[in-house]
C-alpha positions as a printed NumPy array, in Angstrom:
array([[-21.884,  12.351,  14.803],
       [-22.794,  10.12 ,  11.851],
       [-25.288,   7.405,  12.686],
       [-22.89 ,   4.57 ,  11.749],
       [-20.093,   6.034,  13.854],
       [-22.398,   6.584,  16.802],
       [-23.681,   3.001,  16.62 ],
       [-20.122,   1.631,  16.434],
       [-18.951,   3.799,  19.311],
       [-21.857,   2.705,  21.504],
       [-21.217,  -0.943,  20.615],
       [-17.542,  -0.634,  21.554],
       [-18.414,   1.128,  24.808],
       [-20.715,  -1.768,  25.657],
       [-17.723,  -4.115,  25.175],
       [-15.663,  -2.047,  27.61 ],
       [-13.522,  -0.392,  24.937],
       [-12.084,   3.001,  25.812],
       [ -9.215,   3.275,  23.302],
       [ -8.678,   2.51 ,  19.621],
       [ -5.335,   1.237,  18.353],
       [ -4.998,   3.064,  15.028],
       [ -2.756,   0.678,  13.103],
       [ -1.099,   0.925,   9.697],
       [  1.692,  -1.121,   8.097],
       [  5.044,   0.227,   6.947],
       [  7.152,  -0.892,   3.992],
       [  8.78 ,  -3.668,   6.04 ],
       [  5.422,  -5.203,   6.974],
       [  5.704,  -3.983,  10.559],
       [  2.585,  -2.771,  12.377],
       [  2.77 ,   0.882,  13.426],
       [  0.271,   3.262,  14.98 ],
       [ -0.899,   5.07 ,  18.085],
       [ -3.632,   5.024,  20.725],
       [ -6.711,   7.175,  20.077],
       [ -9.393,   7.635,  22.772],
       [-12.706,   6.165,  21.633],
       [-14.335,   9.598,  21.937],
       [-12.281,  10.65 ,  18.884],
       [-13.395,   7.785,  16.636],
       [-15.07 ,  10.186,  14.209],
       [-11.859,  12.164,  13.743],
       [ -9.926,   8.938,  13.223],
       [-12.363,   7.861,  10.502],
       [-12.769,  11.19 ,   8.717],
       [ -9.47 ,  13.051,   9.132],
       [ -7.176,  10.37 ,  10.499],
       [ -4.51 ,  10.106,  13.155],
       [ -1.483,  12.208,  12.282],
       [  2.09 ,  10.952,  12.05 ],
       [  5.408,  12.522,  11.047],
       [  5.813,  11.134,   7.537],
       [  9.63 ,  10.886,   7.435],
       [  9.549,   8.783,  10.61 ],
       [  7.788,   5.959,   8.753],
       [  9.948,   3.558,   6.748],
       [  9.287,   3.728,   3.028],
       [  7.308,   6.963,   2.735],
       [ 10.03 ,   9.143,   1.247],
       [  8.149,  12.137,   2.634],
       [  9.913,  15.459,   3.314],
       [ 10.62 ,  16.869,   6.764],
       [  8.748,  20.108,   6.094],
       [  5.636,  21.339,   4.32 ],
       [  2.125,  19.94 ,   3.873],
       [  3.421,  16.602,   2.517],
       [  5.43 ,  15.915,   5.663],
       [  2.281,  14.753,   7.474],
       [  0.982,  11.187,   7.123],
       [ -2.583,  10.483,   8.236],
       [ -3.975,   7.056,   9.012],
       [ -7.72 ,   6.962,   8.401],
       [ -9.623,   4.127,  10.023],
       [-11.454,   1.61 ,   7.87 ],
       [-14.457,   1.171,  10.158],
       [-15.19 ,  -2.311,   8.817],
       [-11.993,  -3.5  ,  10.507],
       [-12.682,  -2.207,  14.034],
       [-12.647,  -5.065,  16.548],
       [-12.122,  -5.241,  20.307],
       [ -8.94 ,  -7.166,  21.169],
       [ -9.494,  -9.682,  24.008],
       [ -5.749,  -9.897,  24.761],
       [ -5.765,  -6.115,  25.415],
       [ -8.943,  -5.437,  27.429],
       [-10.31 ,  -1.969,  26.765],
       [ -8.655,  -1.639,  23.351],
       [ -9.936,  -2.153,  19.8  ],
       [ -7.909,  -2.225,  16.598],
       [ -8.751,  -0.146,  13.538],
       [ -6.821,  -0.738,  10.307],
       [ -5.847,   2.568,   8.709],
       [ -5.254,   3.625,   5.115],
       [ -2.526,   6.185,   4.514],
       [ -3.381,   9.706,   3.328],
       [ -1.094,  12.63 ,   2.517],
       [ -2.316,  16.128,   1.623],
       [ -5.875,  14.782,   1.902],
       [ -5.31 ,  12.232,  -0.887],
       [ -4.714,   8.462,  -0.753],
       [ -0.958,   8.066,  -0.272],
       [  0.574,   6.187,  -3.167],
       [  3.283,   4.58 ,  -0.988],
       [  0.949,   3.213,   1.704],
       [  1.141,  -0.603,   1.343],
       [ -2.616,  -0.96 ,   1.919],
       [ -3.321,   1.657,  -0.748],
       [ -0.938,  -0.186,  -3.096],
       [ -3.008,  -3.335,  -2.682],
       [ -6.241,  -1.374,  -3.128],
       [ -4.984,  -0.147,  -6.515],
       [ -4.311,  -3.689,  -7.731],
       [ -7.68 ,  -4.883,  -6.433],
       [ -9.286,  -2.021,  -8.369],
       [ -7.707,  -3.409, -11.551],
       [ -9.397,  -6.73 , -10.831],
       [-12.676,  -5.011,  -9.987],
       [-12.693,  -3.27 , -13.385],
       [-12.945,  -6.756, -14.911],
       [-15.578,  -7.861, -12.433],
       [-13.089, -10.086, -10.597],
       [-12.121, -10.597,  -6.941],
       [ -9.101, -12.354,  -5.478],
       [ -9.401, -14.656,  -2.484],
       [ -6.312, -15.573,  -0.47 ],
       [ -5.666, -17.884,   2.425],
       [ -2.391, -16.968,   4.136],
       [ -0.674, -19.62 ,   6.259],
       [  1.75 , -18.102,   8.79 ],
       [  4.484, -20.23 ,  10.299],
       [  6.312, -18.844,  13.322],
       [  8.713, -19.647,  16.144],
       [  8.106, -19.446,  19.881],
       [ 11.476, -18.656,  21.429],
       [ 13.137, -17.738,  24.712],
       [ 16.237, -15.702,  25.421],
       [ 19.238, -17.675,  26.67 ],
       [ 21.634, -16.561,  29.401],
       [ 24.269, -15.835,  26.762],
       [ 21.905, -13.465,  24.94 ],
       [ 21.032, -15.892,  22.185],
       [ 17.727, -17.551,  21.334],
       [ 16.397, -21.083,  21.773],
       [ 13.029, -22.818,  21.353],
       [ 10.641, -21.793,  24.123],
       [ 10.13 , -25.449,  25.03 ],
       [ 13.465, -26.854,  26.204],
       [ 12.068, -30.38 ,  25.709],
       [ 11.291, -29.722,  22.035],
       [ 14.341, -31.594,  20.73 ],
       [ 13.088, -34.161,  18.2  ],
       [ 15.021, -34.415,  14.946],
       [ 11.695, -34.495,  13.11 ],
       [  9.18 , -32.6  ,  15.291],
       [  6.446, -32.188,  12.66 ],
       [  2.996, -32.668,  14.219],
       [  4.594, -33.589,  17.549],
       [  1.875, -34.169,  20.14 ],
       [  4.245, -33.97 ,  23.09 ],
       [  5.535, -30.426,  22.625],
       [  2.348, -29.007,  21.053],
       [  0.265, -29.487,  24.237],
       [  2.996, -27.856,  26.324],
       [  2.262, -24.593,  24.487],
       [ -1.512, -25.036,  24.597],
       [ -2.145, -22.088,  26.921],
       [ -0.465, -19.637,  24.549],
       [ -1.916, -21.243,  21.437],
       [ -5.446, -21.427,  22.833],
       [ -5.4  , -17.82 ,  24.006],
       [ -4.165, -16.768,  20.576],
       [ -6.806, -18.863,  18.809],
       [ -9.694, -17.689,  21.001],
       [ -8.599, -14.072,  20.691],
       [ -8.468, -14.227,  16.9  ],
       [-11.822, -15.977,  16.724],
       [-13.349, -13.253,  18.899],
       [-12.069, -10.78 ,  16.274],
       [-13.858, -12.641,  13.482],
       [-11.096, -14.916,  12.184],
       [-12.126, -18.522,  11.617],
       [ -9.164, -20.459,  13.051],
       [ -9.4  , -24.048,  11.843],
       [ -6.133, -25.734,  12.785],
       [ -2.89 , -25.334,  14.717],
       [  0.111, -27.634,  14.481],
       [  3.759, -28.083,  15.366],
       [  5.846, -27.515,  12.254],
       [  9.104, -29.025,  10.952],
       [ 11.508, -27.118,  13.214],
       [ 12.009, -27.182,  16.959],
       [  9.932, -24.367,  18.459],
       [  8.016, -23.794,  15.207],
       [  4.217, -23.68 ,  14.859],
       [  1.563, -22.854,  12.298],
       [ -1.904, -21.406,  12.842],
       [ -4.367, -21.389,   9.952],
       [ -7.434, -19.21 ,   9.566],
       [-10.021, -19.271,   6.795],
       [ -9.384, -17.521,   3.48 ],
       [-10.99 , -14.169,   2.702],
       [-10.921, -11.436,   0.107],
       [ -7.32 , -10.358,  -0.45 ],
       [ -7.504,  -7.068,   1.468],
       [ -9.182,  -8.606,   4.496],
       [ -6.791, -11.542,   4.399],
       [ -3.791,  -9.176,   4.638],
       [ -5.519,  -7.274,   7.454],
       [ -6.09 , -10.572,   9.26 ],
       [ -2.425, -11.5  ,   8.952],
       [ -1.419,  -8.224,  10.585],
       [ -3.955,  -8.831,  13.374],
       [ -2.493, -12.304,  13.888],
       [  0.975, -10.78 ,  14.324],
       [ -0.271,  -8.147,  16.766],
       [ -2.056, -10.761,  18.845],
       [  0.772, -13.31 ,  18.822],
       [  3.414, -10.748,  19.781],
       [  1.347,  -9.34 ,  22.662],
       [  0.276, -12.724,  24.047],
       [  3.774, -14.203,  23.756],
       [  5.159, -11.311,  25.822],
       [  2.557, -12.018,  28.503],
       [  3.929, -15.562,  28.702],
       [  7.527, -14.357,  28.801],
       [  8.155, -15.717,  25.294],
       [  9.504, -14.268,  22.06 ],
       [  7.2  , -14.607,  19.032],
       [  9.318, -14.594,  15.879],
       [  8.545, -14.459,  12.174],
       [ 12.225, -14.386,  11.287],
       [ 12.385, -16.604,   8.183],
       [ 15.223, -18.855,   9.418],
       [ 16.441, -18.286,  12.976],
       [ 18.398, -21.571,  13.176],
       [ 20.805, -22.762,  10.468],
       [ 20.175, -26.441,  11.243],
       [ 16.374, -26.179,  11.264],
       [ 13.773, -25.469,   8.547],
       [ 12.6  , -21.891,   8.131],
       [  9.179, -20.276,   8.305],
       [  7.122, -19.867,   5.165],
       [  3.909, -17.911,   4.713],
       [  2.207, -19.705,   1.863],
       [ -0.631, -18.053,  -0.064],
       [ -3.59 , -20.09 ,  -1.341],
       [ -4.984, -18.096,  -4.248],
       [ -8.249, -18.196,  -6.206],
       [ -9.879, -15.761,  -8.638],
       [-13.634, -15.159,  -8.658],
       [-16.31 , -13.424, -10.677],
       [-19.696, -12.366,  -9.301],
       [-20.877, -12.356,  -5.725],
       [-22.837, -14.555,  -3.348],
       [-24.606, -17.526,  -4.901],
       [-23.767, -16.184,  -8.377],
       [-20.02 , -16.251,  -7.752],
       [-17.951, -18.601,  -9.848],
       [-14.304, -19.533,  -9.539],
       [-12.408, -18.452, -12.647],
       [ -9.616, -20.879, -11.803],
       [-12.011, -23.735, -12.517],
       [-11.11 , -22.782, -16.087],
       [ -7.726, -24.43 , -16.478],
       [ -6.637, -21.915, -19.121],
       [ -7.296, -18.908, -16.866],
       [ -5.345, -20.365, -13.959],
       [ -2.577, -21.495, -16.297],
       [ -2.046, -17.97 , -17.647],
       [ -2.145, -16.452, -14.144],
       [  0.387, -18.992, -12.85 ],
       [  2.574, -18.348, -15.881],
       [  2.686, -14.666, -14.964],
       [  3.693, -15.513, -11.413],
       [  6.479, -17.769, -12.676],
       [  7.661, -15.207, -15.247],
       [  8.037, -12.53 , -12.564],
       [  9.336, -14.815,  -9.814],
       [ 12.798, -13.277,  -9.575],
       [ 11.376,  -9.818,  -8.894],
       [  8.605, -11.197,  -6.713],
       [ 11.27 , -12.793,  -4.515],
       [ 12.351,  -9.352,  -3.297],
       [  8.837,  -8.727,  -1.946],
       [  7.96 , -12.254,  -0.842],
       [ 11.384, -12.995,   0.689],
       [ 12.428,  -9.475,   1.701],
       [ 15.338,  -9.98 ,   4.118],
       [ 18.937, -11.141,   4.042],
       [ 17.866, -14.047,   6.234],
       [ 15.169, -15.088,   3.737],
       [ 17.781, -16.554,   1.43 ],
       [ 19.046, -18.926,   4.104],
       [ 15.635, -20.566,   3.58 ],
       [ 15.501, -20.524,  -0.245],
       [ 18.516, -22.765,  -0.727],
       [ 19.636, -24.654,  -3.802],
       [ 20.973, -28.08 ,  -2.888],
       [ 20.674, -29.911,   0.4  ],
       [ 19.611, -27.805,   3.348],
       [ 21.672, -27.853,   6.553],
       [ 18.474, -28.817,   8.314],
       [ 18.226, -31.982,   6.232],
       [ 14.681, -31.113,   5.19 ],
       [ 13.111, -28.129,   3.492],
       [  9.773, -27.33 ,   1.914],
       [ 11.027, -23.952,   0.698],
       [ 11.014, -23.664,  -3.098],
       [ 14.255, -22.906,  -4.913],
       [ 13.16 , -23.709,  -8.46 ],
       [ 10.743, -21.798, -10.695],
       [  8.221, -24.459, -11.618],
       [  4.622, -25.528, -11.098],
       [  3.075, -28.908, -10.53 ],
       [ -0.094, -30.676,  -9.369],
       [ -0.011, -30.947,  -5.571],
       [  3.771, -30.607,  -5.785],
       [  5.136, -29.024,  -2.604],
       [  8.661, -28.907,  -4.028],
       [  7.564, -26.466,  -6.756],
       [  7.206, -22.701,  -6.467],
       [  3.532, -23.012,  -7.415],
       [  1.541, -26.   ,  -6.206],
       [ -1.614, -26.331,  -8.305],
       [ -4.847, -27.647,  -6.812],
       [ -8.454, -27.811,  -8.08 ],
       [ -9.712, -24.236,  -8.428],
       [ -6.712, -22.639,  -6.699],
       [ -2.965, -22.647,  -6.377],
       [ -0.543, -22.376,  -3.497],
       [  2.195, -19.767,  -3.899],
       [  5.032, -21.167,  -1.8  ],
       [  7.616, -18.414,  -2.25 ],
       [  6.577, -15.986,   0.553],
       [  8.223, -16.318,   3.927],
       [  7.116, -15.088,   7.325],
       [  8.788, -11.674,   6.899],
       [  6.801, -10.706,   3.789],
       [  4.605,  -7.61 ,   3.848],
       [  1.208,  -9.195,   3.018],
       [ -0.097,  -6.092,   1.212],
       [  2.911,  -5.697,  -1.067],
       [  3.292,  -9.417,  -1.736],
       [ -0.393,  -9.688,  -2.69 ],
       [ -0.321,  -6.557,  -4.84 ],
       [  2.72 ,  -7.791,  -6.751],
       [  1.173, -11.251,  -7.132],
       [ -1.916,  -9.705,  -8.736],
       [  0.175,  -7.61 , -11.121],
       [  2.197, -10.651, -12.163],
       [ -0.905, -12.802, -12.629],
       [ -2.737, -10.18 , -14.693],
       [  0.333,  -9.806, -16.893],
       [  0.207, -13.546, -17.482],
       [ -3.492, -13.407, -18.38 ],
       [ -3.187, -10.348, -20.619],
       [ -0.227, -11.788, -22.536],
       [ -1.649, -15.339, -22.453],
       [  1.627, -16.669, -21.094],
       [  2.376, -20.393, -20.993],
       [  3.646, -21.749, -17.654],
       [  5.445, -24.653, -19.313],
       [  5.054, -28.335, -18.586],
       [  3.749, -29.208, -15.135],
       [  6.298, -30.995, -12.972],
       [  5.253, -34.004, -10.9  ],
       [  8.79 , -34.936,  -9.806],
       [ 10.447, -34.136,  -6.49 ],
       [ 12.516, -31.149,  -7.619],
       [ 14.846, -31.478,  -4.649],
       [ 16.009, -34.833,  -6.01 ],
       [ 16.783, -33.669,  -9.566],
       [ 20.369, -32.81 , -10.475],
       [ 21.227, -29.418, -11.955],
       [ 21.636, -30.796, -15.525],
       [ 18.166, -32.366, -15.332],
       [ 16.658, -29.058, -14.201],
       [ 18.371, -27.193, -17.032],
       [ 17.158, -29.732, -19.575],
       [ 13.592, -29.037, -18.47 ],
       [ 14.092, -25.274, -18.597],
       [ 13.499, -24.894, -14.85 ],
       [ 15.085, -21.73 , -13.522],
       [ 16.426, -20.949, -10.067],
       [ 15.159, -18.263,  -7.708],
       [ 17.55 , -15.5  ,  -6.623],
       [ 19.938, -16.801,  -3.998],
       [ 20.515, -13.501,  -2.198],
       [ 18.594, -10.367,  -1.322],
       [ 20.927,  -8.337,  -3.524],
       [ 20.121, -10.498,  -6.541],
       [ 16.387, -10.309,  -5.826],
       [ 16.42 ,  -6.505,  -5.487],
       [ 18.231,  -6.223,  -8.826],
       [ 15.524,  -8.393, -10.402],
       [ 12.776,  -6.274,  -8.879],
       [ 14.425,  -3.079, -10.119],
       [ 14.475,  -4.497, -13.661],
       [ 10.82 ,  -5.638, -13.526],
       [  8.677,  -2.811, -14.911],
       [  5.411,  -4.652, -14.196],
       [  6.135,  -5.06 , -10.478],
       [  7.538,  -1.557, -10.121],
       [  4.412,  -0.125, -11.718],
       [  2.292,  -2.108,  -9.274],
       [  4.072,  -0.611,  -6.272],
       [  4.327,   2.852,  -7.79 ],
       [  7.42 ,   4.951,  -8.273],
       [  7.62 ,   6.316,  -4.72 ],
       [  7.432,   2.985,  -2.928],
       [  9.526,   1.161,  -5.541],
       [ 12.325,   3.697,  -5.146],
       [ 12.155,   3.538,  -1.36 ],
       [ 12.058,  -0.27 ,  -1.374],
       [ 15.107,  -0.544,  -3.631],
       [ 17.097,   1.972,  -1.59 ],
       [ 16.283,   0.414,   1.781],
       [ 16.743,  -3.191,   0.712],
       [ 19.952,  -2.511,  -1.186],
       [ 21.332,  -0.767,   1.9  ],
       [ 20.309,  -3.805,   3.977],
       [ 22.141,  -6.118,   1.6  ],
       [ 25.29 ,  -3.969,   1.528],
       [ 25.313,  -3.74 ,   5.317],
       [ 25.131,  -7.524,   5.546],
       [ 27.744,  -8.071,   2.842],
       [ 30.215,  -5.824,   4.708],
       [ 29.566,  -7.425,   8.077],
       [ 32.325,  -9.695,   9.365],
       [ 30.689, -12.728,  10.986],
       [ 31.907, -15.125,  13.664],
       [ 32.029, -17.822,  10.97 ],
       [ 34.564, -15.774,   8.987],
       [ 36.708, -15.045,  12.023],
       [ 36.791, -18.698,  13.054],
       [ 37.55 , -19.864,   9.518],
       [ 40.098, -17.302,   8.373],
       [ 41.71 , -15.488,  11.34 ],
       [ 44.549, -18.003,  11.754],
       [ 44.307, -19.812,   8.395],
       [ 46.849, -17.862,   6.39 ]])
């Protein structure tokens, strides 16, 4: 066995690990994988764990032949014991098919975009901020906030309900910190039953890996407490939805020689302009479900408050804009909690590089509260509107050659097919609202 593998295996054994969770991410941003005994760590790293390719959403792989097999090869730098699952360690896997990097593996998609940055001597840092709901099942089969006393009209930063979930939140925080994530704050968000946990930014690939680890941990720990962890963008019509904002900075050099390229206002301006120019297509990846567009509303939200962007604009510390600019970085506020972090990041890079290469202009910065401007005022300023449905967003993505090239033909085709089918299924569904409104009306 290779010396590095032997050292890692012995270290894991000393921590009581007997099994590795070989984890990859499918097109939908859902963690998938299998258990591999620690004794087979070398095989997992060199050949990979095998999976039936057609059984994985978004691969487009055939049922027969050498390309029907999908292999997840462990990135050994990601292997960490998971305190919430004693005896188990997670290893993030890259997808391989026919012994080559698989073009439709979301992690490989992001690697390709990071390679484009690397060719210029650049690195992208992201800080991803996941919002989520802690829920419980009701007797009628519905859902409700886990804390029945969490009923404030404006529960942001509530220090009555937050401590009632401290056991879950502390176990989640300690578990993530034991895995190397630097958790620096946890709060109650704008909706009843909604929370946010923030961990320190990292290079873009590691940041996406960390987000997937956060989801694995939160889901497992919530089940142990008899709760439902949810990253559904908007589970309640009369409450705000869950975003997953990205804080983004671009760097050149390493260590003490590293410098932030976004300290150059022109560089950040061009990058932001690319993000704005491709926002309609980016919406399909950053807000990838039917439910996402209950969050990205134009006009007054049913919840009475919303921080979700609907208008394509940028502004200094402006949380009502799609892009909130800050010294040396910007906050991309479009993504919601359902976004696949690898695909969203890859598409963001492609859009930003297009803005830099074409020296695009983002337009005049907006300091106004965009939610308070009337439609004619927005049109006068040339401020566009994000897609208002998944169907509209998928059409925009299909027409965006830059974003499709970033994902590659295989994954782009699969994404369009699956998401269009999701939209059609929803559009043909007859809801309770329709029955109540129309059944006896005519």
